Every structure is written in C-alpha cells, then in structure tokens.
matplotlib code that plots the C-alpha trace (Angstrom):
import matplotlib.pyplot as plt

x = [-1.6, -0.3, -3.1, -2.1, -3.2, -6.5, -6.7, -6.3, -3.3, -3.8, -0.8, -2.2, -0.5, -1.7, -1.5, -1.9, 0.8, 2.9, 4.0, 2.8, 0.3, -0.3, -3.1, -4.7, -8.6, -10.7, -7.4, -5.5, -5.7, -3.1, -0.5, 3.0, 4.3, 7.1, 8.4, 8.8, 6.0, 7.4, 8.9, 5.8, 4.2, 7.0, 7.0, 3.0, 3.3, 5.3, 2.7, 0.4, 1.9, 3.1, -0.5, -2.1, 0.7, -0.5, -4.2, -3.2, -0.7, -3.3, -6.3, -8.4, -10.9, -9.4, -11.6, -13.5, -11.0, -11.1, -9.5, -11.2, -14.0, -13.4, -12.4, -10.7, -13.6, -16.2, -13.9, -14.3, -17.5, -16.7, -14.4]
y = [64.6, 65.6, 66.4, 69.9, 70.4, 70.2, 73.7, 76.9, 79.2, 82.8, 85.3, 89.0, 92.3, 94.5, 98.2, 98.1, 96.0, 97.3, 93.6, 90.2, 88.0, 84.6, 82.7, 79.2, 80.3, 77.2, 75.6, 78.0, 81.5, 83.9, 82.9, 84.5, 87.5, 89.4, 91.4, 88.7, 87.1, 83.8, 83.3, 84.1, 81.6, 79.3, 79.8, 79.1, 76.2, 74.7, 75.9, 74.2, 71.0, 71.3, 72.5, 69.1, 66.9, 68.1, 67.6, 64.1, 64.0, 65.0, 63.1, 66.1, 65.8, 67.9, 71.1, 70.6, 70.8, 74.6, 73.8, 72.8, 75.3, 77.4, 80.7, 82.2, 82.1, 83.3, 86.2, 87.5, 88.2, 90.3, 92.6]
z = [-54.6, -50.9, -48.3, -48.0, -51.6, -50.5, -49.4, -50.5, -50.0, -51.0, -50.9, -51.1, -50.9, -47.9, -47.9, -44.4, -43.2, -46.4, -47.1, -48.7, -46.0, -46.8, -45.3, -45.7, -44.9, -43.4, -42.1, -40.0, -38.5, -39.1, -41.6, -42.7, -44.2, -46.0, -48.4, -51.2, -53.0, -53.6, -50.2, -48.8, -50.6, -50.2, -46.1, -46.3, -48.1, -45.4, -42.7, -44.5, -44.6, -40.9, -39.8, -41.7, -39.7, -36.5, -37.2, -37.7, -34.8, -32.3, -34.0, -34.8, -37.7, -41.1, -42.0, -45.1, -48.2, -49.6, -53.1, -56.3, -55.4, -58.6, -56.4, -59.5, -61.8, -59.0, -58.1, -61.8, -61.4, -58.2, -60.2]

ax = plt.figure().add_subplot(projection="3d")
ax.plot(x, y, z, "-o")
ax.set_aspect("equal")
plt.show()
C-alpha cells in the first residue's frame, strides 16, 4: 500500500466556484479544481503523493492518517 493511501481524498462540486474541488483534509491546505470530476481526482492523487514525498524529503513528521475512519457511514447519519 502506498503511504498516500492513508489519507482521505475528497472531490466535491462547488456551487460557489462552479467546478469540482479536490482536497485532502489533514494533509494539505488547498488542493485542485476543474470541470472533470475524474481528472480532479487523478490530479489530487498526484498532489497527495508529491506532498508525502516532500514531508519525507524535509524530515517533517507525517500528519495522522485520515483514511479508514469510516467517514462514508458517519456521513449517512448527517443526511
């Protein structure tokens, strides 16, 4: 398993921006955006991998993982 898989990646539609926005909460601020949901996800995955590499290159401690926290089932209780 790639270390980048330990971090949740979210792509959602932004009414305000009228495009898809990708983010990885807990790992990086900002993210990416675009008109194609799949392309935004692919770009986000690449950004997450690059961010993990930068953490290692600079000797910074990795943030706690955000995957495997069962967000999908928790979100069902919100809707």
